[in-house]
C-alpha positions as CSV (number, residue, x, y, z in Angstrom):
1,M,-4.6,7.8,1.5
2,G,-1.1,8.9,2.2
3,Y,-1.7,10.8,5.4
4,T,-0.2,10.0,8.8
5,N,-3.0,11.8,10.7
6,P,-6.0,9.5,11.3
7,Y,-8.6,12.3,11.7
8,W,-11.0,13.5,9.0
9,V,-13.6,16.2,8.8
10,T,-16.3,17.3,6.3
11,F,-16.1,20.8,4.9
12,K,-18.8,21.9,7.3
13,Q,-17.0,20.3,10.3
14,A,-13.8,22.2,9.5
15,G,-15.7,25.4,9.6
16,Q,-17.4,24.5,12.9
17,L,-13.9,23.9,14.4
18,G,-12.9,27.4,13.3
19,G,-10.7,26.3,10.4
20,N,-10.9,25.8,6.6
21,I,-9.8,23.5,3.9
22,K,-6.5,24.5,2.2
23,K,-6.9,25.9,-1.3
24,G,-6.7,23.2,-4.0
25,E,-7.2,20.2,-1.7
26,K,-9.4,17.4,-2.9
27,S,-11.8,15.4,-0.8
28,S,-12.0,11.7,-0.3
29,M,-15.1,9.6,0.0
30,C,-16.1,8.0,3.3
31,V,-18.8,5.4,3.2
32,F,-21.0,4.5,6.2
33,W,-23.4,1.6,6.4
34,K,-25.2,-0.4,9.1
35,K,-28.0,-2.8,9.6
36,S,-31.3,-1.3,10.7
37,T,-34.5,-2.8,12.1
38,Y,-37.9,-1.3,12.0
39,T,-41.5,-2.3,12.5
40,K,-44.2,-2.3,9.9
41,E,-47.8,-3.4,9.8
42,N,-48.4,-6.5,7.6
43,D,-51.5,-7.3,5.6
44,A,-53.1,-8.9,8.6
45,G,-52.8,-5.7,10.5
46,E,-50.1,-7.0,12.8
47,E,-46.8,-5.2,13.6
48,E,-43.8,-7.2,12.5
49,T,-40.1,-6.5,12.7
50,R,-38.1,-6.1,9.5
51,S,-34.5,-5.4,8.7
52,G,-32.7,-3.3,6.1
53,L,-29.5,-1.4,5.4
54,I,-28.7,2.2,5.8
55,L,-26.0,3.5,3.4
56,R,-24.6,7.0,3.3
57,Y,-21.5,8.6,2.0
58,Y,-19.6,11.8,2.9
59,R,-16.8,13.8,1.2
60,V,-14.1,14.3,3.8
61,F,-10.7,15.9,4.2
62,N,-7.8,14.8,6.3
63,V,-6.8,17.2,9.1
64,E,-3.5,17.7,7.2
65,Q,-5.5,19.2,4.4
66,T,-6.9,21.9,6.8
67,E,-5.6,25.0,8.4
68,N,-6.5,27.4,11.2
69,I,-8.1,24.7,13.4
70,D,-7.1,25.1,17.1
71,E,-4.9,22.1,17.9
72,S,-6.7,21.7,21.2
73,K,-9.8,20.8,19.3
74,I,-8.0,17.8,17.6
75,P,-7.9,14.6,19.7
76,F,-4.5,13.7,21.0
77,M,-2.8,11.2,18.7
78,D,-0.4,8.8,20.3
79,I,1.9,8.2,17.3
80,D,4.3,5.2,17.4
81,T,7.7,6.8,17.8
82,R,9.6,3.5,18.0
83,E,13.2,3.7,17.0
84,F,14.2,2.3,13.6
85,N,17.2,0.0,13.7
86,P,18.8,-0.5,10.2
87,I,19.6,-4.1,9.3
88,D,23.1,-4.2,7.8
89,E,22.4,-7.0,5.3
90,C,19.3,-5.2,4.0
91,E,21.1,-1.8,3.8
92,L,23.8,-3.5,1.8
93,V,21.4,-4.8,-0.8
94,V,19.7,-1.4,-1.2
95,S,23.0,0.6,-1.5
96,N,24.6,-1.9,-3.9
97,M,21.8,-2.1,-6.4
98,Q,23.1,-1.0,-9.8
99,N,21.3,1.7,-11.7
100,K,18.8,1.9,-8.8
101,P,15.8,4.3,-8.8
102,S,15.6,7.3,-6.4
103,I,14.1,6.4,-3.0
104,T,12.3,9.0,-1.0
105,N,10.1,9.2,2.1
106,G,7.2,11.4,1.2
107,V,3.6,10.4,1.7
108,A,2.7,7.5,4.0
109,R,2.3,5.1,1.1
110,A,4.6,2.7,-0.6
111,Y,4.7,2.7,-4.4
112,Y,7.0,2.6,-7.4
113,Q,6.4,5.4,-10.0
114,P,7.5,4.3,-13.5
115,S,7.1,7.7,-15.1
116,N,9.9,9.2,-13.1
117,D,11.5,5.9,-12.0
118,S,11.2,6.6,-8.3
119,I,10.2,4.7,-5.1
120,N,8.3,6.3,-2.3
121,M,8.3,4.8,1.1
122,P,6.4,5.8,4.3
123,A,8.6,6.9,7.3
124,K,10.5,3.9,8.6
125,N,9.1,4.1,12.1
126,L,5.5,3.7,10.8
127,F,6.1,0.1,10.1
128,A,5.4,-2.6,12.7
129,G,9.0,-3.7,12.6
130,D,12.3,-3.1,10.8
131,S,12.0,-6.3,8.7
132,E,8.6,-5.2,7.5
133,Y,10.1,-2.0,6.2
134,Y,12.7,-3.8,4.2
135,S,10.2,-6.4,2.9
136,T,8.1,-3.6,1.5
137,L,11.1,-1.7,0.1
138,F,12.3,-4.9,-1.6
139,H,8.8,-5.3,-3.2
140,E,9.0,-1.8,-4.7
141,M,12.6,-2.4,-5.8
142,T,11.5,-5.5,-7.6
143,H,8.8,-3.5,-9.4
144,S,11.5,-1.0,-10.5
145,T,13.5,-3.7,-12.3
146,G,10.7,-3.9,-14.9
147,H,11.7,-0.4,-16.1
148,E,13.0,-0.3,-19.7
149,K,16.5,0.7,-18.6
150,R,16.7,-2.4,-16.5
151,L,15.0,-5.7,-17.4
152,D,12.3,-4.0,-19.5
153,R,9.6,-6.2,-18.1
154,H,6.9,-3.6,-18.0
155,K,6.9,-2.8,-21.7
156,D,5.2,0.6,-21.1
157,C,3.7,-0.7,-17.9
158,P,1.0,-3.1,-19.4
159,H,0.3,-4.3,-15.8
160,H,-1.6,-1.0,-15.4
161,R,-4.0,-1.8,-18.3
162,S,-5.8,-4.9,-16.9
163,R,-6.3,-6.6,-13.5
164,E,-4.7,-9.8,-14.8
165,E,-1.5,-8.1,-15.9
166,Y,-1.4,-6.1,-12.7
167,S,-1.9,-9.3,-10.7
168,K,1.0,-10.9,-12.6
169,E,3.3,-8.0,-11.8
170,E,2.3,-8.1,-8.1
171,L,3.2,-11.8,-8.0
172,V,6.6,-11.0,-9.4
173,A,7.2,-8.1,-7.0
174,E,6.2,-10.1,-3.9
175,M,8.2,-13.2,-4.9
176,G,11.2,-11.0,-5.6
177,S,10.8,-9.5,-2.1
178,A,10.6,-13.0,-0.6
179,F,13.8,-14.0,-2.4
180,L,15.6,-10.9,-1.1
181,C,14.3,-11.4,2.4
182,G,15.7,-14.9,2.3
183,H,19.0,-13.6,1.0
184,T,19.2,-11.1,3.9
185,G,18.0,-13.5,6.6
186,I,14.7,-11.8,7.5
187,S,12.4,-14.3,5.7
188,P,11.1,-16.1,8.9
189,I,9.6,-12.8,10.1
190,T,8.1,-11.8,6.8
191,I,7.1,-15.1,5.2
192,D,3.5,-15.2,6.5
193,N,2.8,-11.7,5.1
194,S,4.3,-12.7,1.8
195,A,2.4,-16.0,1.6
196,S,-0.9,-14.2,2.3
197,Y,-0.2,-11.5,-0.3
198,I,0.8,-14.0,-3.0
199,A,-2.2,-16.2,-2.3
200,G,-4.5,-13.2,-2.8
201,W,-3.1,-12.4,-6.2
202,L,-3.1,-16.1,-7.2
203,K,-6.8,-16.2,-6.5
204,A,-7.3,-13.2,-8.9
205,L,-5.5,-15.3,-11.5
206,K,-7.7,-18.3,-10.7
207,N,-4.8,-20.2,-9.2
208,D,-3.0,-20.7,-12.5
209,Q,0.0,-22.9,-11.5
210,K,1.8,-22.0,-14.7
211,M,1.6,-18.4,-13.6
212,V,3.5,-19.2,-10.4
213,I,6.4,-20.7,-12.4
214,S,6.5,-17.7,-14.8
215,A,6.4,-15.2,-12.0
216,A,9.0,-17.1,-10.0
217,A,11.4,-17.0,-13.0
218,K,10.9,-13.3,-13.5
219,S,11.2,-12.5,-9.8
220,Q,14.5,-14.5,-9.7
221,K,15.8,-12.4,-12.6
222,A,14.7,-9.3,-10.7
223,A,16.4,-10.4,-7.5
224,D,19.6,-11.3,-9.4
225,Y,19.6,-7.9,-11.0
226,I,19.2,-6.1,-7.6
227,L,22.0,-8.3,-6.1
228,G,24.3,-7.7,-9.1
229,K,24.4,-11.3,-10.2
230,M,23.4,-10.7,-13.8
231,E,25.8,-10.1,-16.7
232,E,25.5,-6.7,-18.4
C-alpha cells in the first residue's frame, strides 16, 4: 500500500490509543477469514460436527496515517537498515539513459507514471539486495520507453485498458529488465525472480508462444534505447 510501517488500526482503535486519523486520509480494506467447526443436531437427533468459513472485513488505516498516538503504544519495529552499495555498471546504465524520466524515492512502491513521465522507487535499503533494487528499476525504466516521446509503445497506455494488454506490457518490461541485468552482470542473482514473474504473465496470456517472441523484440528495442544503441 506504499507505507513502510507494517502496523494498521481501525478508526476506533486509533481513538483507543489516544490518537486520531489525519484529515483527508482514506482507509484500506483488510479481509479476515478462517475455517470454523461447530456441532449441530442431525435429523436422527445426533450431534455431528460440521465445518464452515467465517469471513469479515475491516476498514483500516496505516499508523503513518494517524497522529497523536503515543509512540510507546506502537510495537517496536526492527527495520532493516542494511547499507546500500551502488553497483557501478548499473549506475552507468541509469545515468546514461537518453531522455530519461524523473526518478524519485517517494512511497514504498515501484511504478512508472505515464501521465507525468516519472518513476517512483522505494528506498534502496528496503530491497533484499542491491541487485534486486536495480532489477526493479530496470523494469520501470523499460516501461518508460513506451512513452510517446521515446518508442511510443503505449499509444495512450492501452495496457491499462485490458488485462491482456497489461500482461503484454509486463512481459516487455520484465524481459527488458532481464536484458539489462545481463548487460550489467547481475543476471545470475535476479534470473529466478524474473523467470517466475514472466511465467506468471505468460499464464495470463494462455502461454501464447508468439507473444514471447513479440515481447522479446519490443523489450530488446527498449533495452537498446536505454543503452543508447538506437539511431535517432
